C-alpha positions as CSV (number, residue, x, y, z in Angstrom):
1,M,-29.4,-11.6,-34.6
2,A,-31.8,-14.2,-33.2
3,A,-29.9,-17.0,-35.1
4,E,-26.6,-15.8,-33.7
5,Y,-28.0,-15.7,-30.1
6,G,-29.5,-19.2,-30.5
7,A,-26.1,-20.4,-31.7
8,R,-24.4,-19.1,-28.6
9,L,-26.9,-20.9,-26.4
10,T,-26.1,-24.2,-28.0
11,Q,-22.4,-23.9,-27.4
12,P,-20.9,-25.8,-24.4
13,W,-21.0,-24.1,-21.1
14,W,-17.2,-23.9,-20.9
15,R,-17.0,-22.2,-24.3
16,Q,-19.5,-19.6,-23.2
17,V,-17.5,-19.0,-20.0
18,W,-14.4,-18.7,-22.1
19,R,-16.1,-16.1,-24.3
20,L,-17.3,-14.2,-21.3
21,W,-13.9,-14.2,-19.7
22,Q,-12.3,-12.8,-22.9
23,T,-14.9,-10.0,-22.8
24,W,-14.3,-9.2,-19.2
25,S,-10.5,-9.5,-19.1
26,Y,-8.2,-6.5,-19.1
27,Q,-7.1,-5.3,-22.6
28,A,-4.3,-2.8,-22.6
29,E,-5.2,0.3,-24.6
30,T,-2.2,2.4,-23.6
31,T,1.3,1.8,-22.2
32,R,0.0,2.8,-18.7
33,D,-1.2,-0.2,-16.7
34,L,-4.6,0.9,-15.4
35,R,-4.7,-2.0,-13.1
36,L,-1.9,-0.6,-11.0
37,D,-3.8,2.7,-10.8
38,F,-6.9,0.9,-9.7
39,L,-5.1,-1.2,-7.1
40,R,-3.3,1.9,-5.7
41,G,-6.6,3.7,-5.6
42,F,-8.1,0.9,-3.6
43,C,-5.1,1.1,-1.2
44,I,-5.9,4.8,-0.7
45,F,-9.6,4.0,-0.1
46,M,-8.5,1.4,2.5
47,M,-6.1,3.9,4.1
48,I,-8.8,6.6,4.5
49,V,-11.3,4.1,5.9
50,D,-8.8,2.6,8.4
51,H,-7.6,6.0,9.5
52,I,-10.8,8.0,9.8
53,A,-13.2,7.3,12.7
54,G,-13.2,3.9,14.5
55,P,-14.5,0.4,13.9
56,S,-17.1,0.1,11.2
57,W,-18.6,-2.5,8.9
58,L,-16.4,-1.1,6.1
59,H,-13.5,-2.8,7.9
60,T,-14.9,-6.1,6.6
61,I,-13.6,-4.9,3.3
62,T,-10.4,-3.1,4.3
63,G,-9.3,-5.3,7.2
64,G,-9.4,-2.5,9.6
65,N,-5.6,-2.4,9.6
66,S,-5.6,-5.6,11.6
67,F,-5.4,-8.2,8.7
68,Y,-2.0,-9.7,7.8
69,V,-1.5,-7.2,5.0
70,S,-2.6,-3.6,4.8
71,A,-2.8,-0.7,2.4
72,A,0.8,0.4,3.5
73,E,2.4,-2.8,2.0
74,G,0.3,-2.4,-1.2
75,F,1.2,1.3,-1.6
76,V,5.0,0.6,-1.0
77,F,5.1,-2.4,-3.4
78,I,3.2,-0.5,-6.2
79,S,5.4,2.5,-5.7
80,G,8.6,0.4,-6.2
81,L,7.1,-1.4,-9.1
82,L,6.2,1.8,-10.9
83,L,9.6,3.2,-10.2
84,G,11.2,0.2,-11.9
85,I,8.8,0.4,-14.9
86,V,9.1,4.1,-15.4
87,Y,12.8,4.6,-14.8
88,R,14.2,1.8,-16.9
89,P,13.5,3.8,-20.2
90,I,15.1,6.9,-18.6
91,L,18.2,4.9,-17.7
92,E,18.5,3.4,-21.2
93,K,17.8,6.6,-23.2
94,Q,19.0,9.4,-21.0
95,G,21.5,7.7,-18.7
96,F,22.1,7.3,-15.0
97,G,22.6,11.0,-14.4
98,A,19.1,11.9,-15.7
99,A,17.5,9.2,-13.6
100,L,19.5,10.2,-10.5
101,K,18.3,13.9,-10.9
102,K,14.7,12.9,-11.4
103,V,14.5,10.5,-8.4
104,L,16.3,12.8,-6.0
105,L,14.1,15.7,-7.0
106,R,11.1,13.5,-6.2
107,A,12.7,12.6,-2.9
108,W,13.1,16.3,-2.1
109,K,9.5,17.0,-2.8
110,I,8.4,14.1,-0.5
111,Y,10.8,15.3,2.2
112,L,9.4,18.9,2.1
113,L,5.9,17.4,2.2
114,M,6.8,15.2,5.1
115,V,8.2,18.3,7.1
116,V,5.2,20.4,6.4
117,L,2.6,17.8,7.2
118,T,4.4,16.6,10.4
119,V,4.8,20.1,11.8
120,G,1.3,21.1,10.7
121,F,-0.3,18.0,12.0
122,H,1.6,18.3,15.3
123,Y,0.5,21.9,16.0
124,G,-2.9,21.4,14.4
125,S,-3.6,18.6,16.8
126,W,-2.4,20.8,19.7
127,A,-4.7,23.7,18.6
128,A,-7.6,21.2,18.4
129,G,-6.9,20.1,22.0
130,L,-5.9,16.6,21.0
131,A,-3.5,14.5,23.1
132,W,-1.1,13.5,20.3
133,P,1.5,16.2,20.7
134,S,4.0,15.9,23.5
135,P,4.0,18.8,26.0
136,D,7.8,18.7,26.1
137,E,7.9,19.2,22.3
138,L,5.3,21.9,22.4
139,S,7.5,23.9,24.9
140,R,10.5,23.6,22.5
141,P,9.3,24.2,19.0
142,V,12.7,24.9,17.5
143,S,14.1,21.6,18.8
144,F,11.0,19.8,17.6
145,V,11.2,21.2,14.0
146,W,14.9,20.4,13.9
147,S,14.3,16.8,15.0
148,V,11.7,16.5,12.1
149,L,14.2,18.0,9.6
150,T,16.9,15.6,10.6
151,F,14.6,12.5,10.9
152,G,15.2,12.4,14.6
153,R,11.4,12.5,15.3
154,T,8.7,10.8,13.3
155,F,5.0,11.4,13.9
156,F,1.8,9.4,13.7
157,I,0.4,9.3,10.1
158,T,3.3,11.1,8.4
159,D,5.9,8.5,9.4
160,I,5.4,6.7,6.2
161,L,6.6,9.8,4.3
162,V,9.9,9.5,6.2
163,M,10.3,6.0,4.9
164,Y,9.3,6.9,1.4
165,T,11.8,9.8,1.3
166,L,14.6,7.6,2.4
167,L,13.7,4.8,0.0
168,L,13.8,7.3,-2.9
169,V,17.2,8.6,-1.7
170,G,18.5,5.0,-1.8
171,A,16.8,4.1,-5.1
172,P,19.7,5.3,-7.3
173,I,21.9,2.6,-5.7
174,A,19.4,0.0,-6.8
175,F,19.2,1.5,-10.3
176,W,23.0,1.4,-10.6
177,M,23.1,-2.3,-9.7
178,L,20.2,-3.1,-12.0
179,R,21.8,-1.2,-14.9
180,H,25.1,-3.0,-14.4
181,G,23.6,-6.5,-14.2
182,S,23.8,-7.0,-10.5
183,T,20.2,-7.9,-9.9
184,W,20.9,-11.0,-7.8
185,L,23.3,-9.1,-5.7
186,L,20.8,-6.4,-5.1
187,L,18.2,-8.9,-4.0
188,I,20.7,-10.6,-1.7
189,C,21.5,-7.3,-0.1
190,S,17.8,-6.4,0.3
191,W,16.9,-9.7,1.9
192,S,20.0,-9.7,4.2
193,L,19.2,-6.2,5.5
194,W,15.6,-7.3,6.2
195,G,16.9,-10.4,7.9
196,L,19.4,-8.4,10.0
197,Y,16.6,-6.1,11.1
198,Q,14.6,-9.1,12.4
199,V,17.4,-10.3,14.7
200,N,19.2,-7.0,15.5
201,P,17.0,-4.0,14.7
202,E,19.3,-1.5,16.4
203,L,22.3,-2.5,14.3
204,A,20.2,-2.7,11.0
205,S,18.6,0.7,11.7
206,Q,21.9,2.6,12.0
207,P,22.2,5.6,11.8
208,L,18.4,6.3,12.1
209,T,17.6,4.4,15.3
210,T,14.9,6.9,16.3
211,I,12.6,5.7,13.5
212,N,10.3,3.2,15.1
213,A,7.5,2.7,12.5
214,F,8.0,2.1,8.8
215,H,11.8,1.8,9.1
216,P,13.3,1.8,5.6
217,A,15.7,-1.0,6.6
218,T,12.9,-3.5,6.8
219,W,10.2,-1.9,4.5
220,Q,12.7,-1.7,1.6
221,I,12.0,-5.4,1.1
222,F,8.7,-4.6,-0.7
223,F,10.1,-1.5,-2.4
224,V,13.3,-3.1,-3.7
225,N,11.8,-6.4,-4.9
226,A,9.1,-4.5,-6.6
227,M,11.7,-2.3,-8.3
228,V,13.3,-5.4,-9.6
229,L,10.1,-6.8,-10.9
230,G,9.3,-3.5,-12.6
231,Y,12.7,-3.1,-14.1
232,H,12.6,-6.7,-15.5
233,R,8.9,-6.6,-16.2
234,K,9.2,-7.9,-19.8
235,R,11.3,-10.9,-18.8
236,V,9.0,-11.7,-15.9
237,I,6.0,-11.6,-18.1
238,E,7.7,-13.9,-20.6
239,A,8.8,-16.3,-17.9
240,L,5.4,-16.6,-16.4
241,S,3.6,-16.8,-19.7
242,G,1.0,-19.6,-19.5
243,L,1.2,-19.8,-15.7
244,H,-1.3,-17.1,-14.8
245,W,-4.1,-19.4,-13.9
246,V,-1.7,-21.6,-11.8
247,I,-0.5,-18.4,-9.9
248,F,-4.1,-17.2,-9.6
249,V,-5.3,-20.5,-8.1
250,L,-2.3,-20.9,-5.8
251,S,-2.4,-17.3,-4.5
252,G,-6.2,-17.4,-4.2
253,S,-6.0,-20.5,-2.2
254,L,-3.3,-19.1,0.1
255,F,-5.4,-15.9,0.5
256,L,-8.5,-17.9,1.5
257,T,-6.4,-19.9,4.0
258,L,-5.1,-16.7,5.6
259,L,-8.6,-15.4,5.7
260,V,-9.8,-18.5,7.6
261,I,-6.9,-18.3,10.0
262,Y,-7.7,-14.6,10.6
263,L,-11.4,-15.0,11.1
264,T,-10.9,-18.0,13.5
265,Q,-7.9,-16.3,15.2
266,G,-5.9,-19.5,14.5
267,G,-8.6,-21.8,15.9
268,V,-8.7,-23.6,12.6
269,F,-5.4,-25.3,13.5
270,N,-7.1,-27.2,16.3
271,I,-8.4,-29.7,13.8
272,F,-4.8,-31.0,13.6
273,F,-4.4,-31.5,17.4
274,E,-6.1,-33.7,20.0
275,E,-6.1,-30.9,22.6
276,E,-6.9,-27.3,22.1
277,V,-3.9,-25.2,21.1
278,F,-3.9,-21.4,21.2
279,M,-2.1,-20.3,18.1
280,H,-3.3,-16.7,18.0
281,P,-0.3,-15.2,20.0
282,W,2.2,-16.9,17.8
283,I,0.4,-15.9,14.6
284,T,0.2,-12.3,15.9
285,E,3.9,-12.3,16.6
286,M,4.7,-13.7,13.1
287,T,2.6,-11.0,11.3
288,I,3.6,-7.8,13.2
289,K,3.5,-4.9,10.9
290,D,6.7,-3.4,12.4
291,P,9.3,-4.9,12.1
292,L,7.5,-6.7,9.2
293,R,7.7,-10.2,10.3
294,P,7.8,-13.2,7.8
295,G,4.1,-14.0,8.1
296,R,3.3,-10.6,6.7
297,I,5.5,-11.1,3.7
298,I,3.8,-14.5,3.1
299,A,0.5,-12.7,3.2
300,A,1.7,-10.1,0.7
301,L,2.9,-12.9,-1.6
302,A,-0.7,-14.2,-1.6
303,V,-2.7,-11.0,-1.8
304,F,-0.7,-9.0,-4.4
305,P,-0.7,-11.5,-7.3
306,F,-4.2,-12.6,-6.4
307,A,-5.6,-9.0,-6.5
308,Y,-3.7,-8.2,-9.7
309,L,-4.9,-11.3,-11.5
310,L,-8.4,-11.0,-10.2
311,L,-8.5,-7.5,-11.6
312,T,-7.1,-8.8,-14.9
313,Y,-9.8,-11.4,-15.3
314,L,-12.7,-9.3,-14.1
315,W,-11.5,-5.9,-15.3
316,K,-14.7,-4.9,-17.2
317,P,-17.2,-5.4,-14.3
318,L,-14.9,-4.2,-11.6
319,S,-13.8,-1.1,-13.4
320,T,-17.3,-0.3,-14.5
321,I,-18.5,-0.5,-10.9
322,G,-15.6,1.3,-9.1
323,S,-13.3,3.1,-11.6
324,W,-15.2,6.4,-11.3
325,L,-14.2,6.6,-7.6
326,I,-11.1,4.4,-7.3
327,M,-9.1,5.5,-10.4
328,P,-8.9,9.2,-9.4
329,L,-7.6,8.2,-6.0
330,G,-5.0,6.0,-7.5
331,Q,-3.8,8.4,-10.2
332,H,-3.5,11.2,-7.5
333,S,-2.4,9.0,-4.5
334,L,0.0,11.4,-2.9
335,Y,-2.5,14.3,-3.2
336,A,-5.2,12.0,-1.6
337,Y,-2.8,11.0,1.2
338,T,-1.9,14.7,1.9
339,M,-5.5,15.8,1.9
340,H,-6.7,13.1,4.3
341,V,-4.4,14.3,7.1
342,P,-6.4,17.4,8.1
343,L,-9.5,15.2,8.1
344,L,-8.0,13.1,11.0
345,I,-8.0,16.1,13.3
346,F,-11.5,17.1,12.4
347,D,-12.6,13.5,12.8
348,N,-11.1,13.2,16.3
349,L,-12.9,16.4,17.3
350,V,-16.3,15.4,16.1
351,L,-16.6,11.6,16.9
352,P,-16.4,10.3,20.4
353,D,-13.9,7.6,21.3
354,S,-16.7,5.1,22.0
355,A,-18.2,5.4,18.5
356,G,-18.2,2.0,16.8
357,M,-18.9,-0.1,19.9
358,T,-22.4,-0.7,18.7
359,F,-24.0,-1.3,15.3
360,A,-25.3,2.3,15.3
361,G,-21.9,3.5,16.2
362,Q,-20.2,1.5,13.5
363,S,-22.7,2.9,11.0
364,V,-21.8,6.5,12.1
365,N,-18.1,5.6,11.6
366,A,-18.8,4.1,8.2
367,F,-20.7,7.2,7.2
368,A,-17.8,9.4,8.3
369,Q,-15.3,7.2,6.4
370,L,-17.4,7.5,3.2
371,V,-17.7,11.2,3.6
372,G,-13.9,11.4,3.9
373,V,-13.4,9.3,0.8
374,F,-15.9,11.4,-1.2
375,M,-14.5,14.6,0.0
376,I,-11.1,13.7,-1.3
377,W,-12.5,12.4,-4.5
378,F,-14.4,15.7,-4.9
379,L,-11.2,17.8,-4.3
380,I,-9.4,15.7,-6.9
381,K,-12.1,16.3,-9.5
382,R,-12.0,19.9,-8.8
383,R,-8.2,20.0,-8.9
384,F,-8.2,21.9,-5.6
385,L,-4.7,23.2,-4.8
386,F,-3.2,21.0,-7.5
387,S,-0.5,23.7,-8.1
388,V,0.5,23.4,-4.4
389,V,0.1,19.9,-3.2
390,P,2.5,17.2,-4.8
391,Q,0.9,14.8,-7.2
């Protein structure tokens, strides 16, 4: 044993680093990619922290929903990726009809969840005395419920479920095109629809012009492209074989560049100009979350592969530290999303609006956010209402 340890010490440093990297890197033990579960769980963690309470020092980790990419983009991308991965075998073995039935049933469940959460959150907020519900809608409950049922009214927090429902309804079209070898046509259609929304959102959003946030016409860009990657996963892996480190370095460099731009509010660009130039308004315009401007897509192109490869290379230490908390959230993401909605009402009743303006206030907010995360984790471990809440 001592001789073996001494032999390791005499090896070149780069060989020791290589051996350590081989020990730490991700090794697939099942057909399920646990890295995607981990990343989706981290997105749920970010979502809970960003939604509950106000500013806190935890926002240095999550971005506080103000960075150029957020948990929403990650969640939509991973959902599309997994849909492509999981449904290709179904298409090949059981046919298009089986895939159509499964995905539409999933869309129906998400739709029902959206209706229940929207109506419940609306009237729960009203009962708690919060200002979110509209007095006009409160006086016309039948009209309000009908508008929710017909996608004529989206509501804060649950609007992402409207998008997810409609994306799932449209997924069979993408499956049909992928199955019949029309991948490039699908990508052209996806990017064209996104581009049309950038220049003429009213035309691109037909017939659902009342959806203002998370409109599927623009957010499908993440979902559809991820579906393509998932469907052609084996070919993509073969094509990128040997380029992992190049992608890791390039995406990591771009991510660090975006981080510097974000922290300096664009002030870093002044090193290229003789006079001070205020780039922050332009950067803000180019990275708006809705309607998903180009800068936000560039940020996603940096963050997504960097996070995936970072987790690949450092799987053992990162999973050892955080998998006990993050993995349950990722493997039950829809449940975690659903159960965090009632916490928002309670949070706005308990914490004052000014909390977070001081270090003490930020610490209170951080504590509330961590309590929210651990409450949902505890409910998952106890399988609370698992027979009722969609998984």
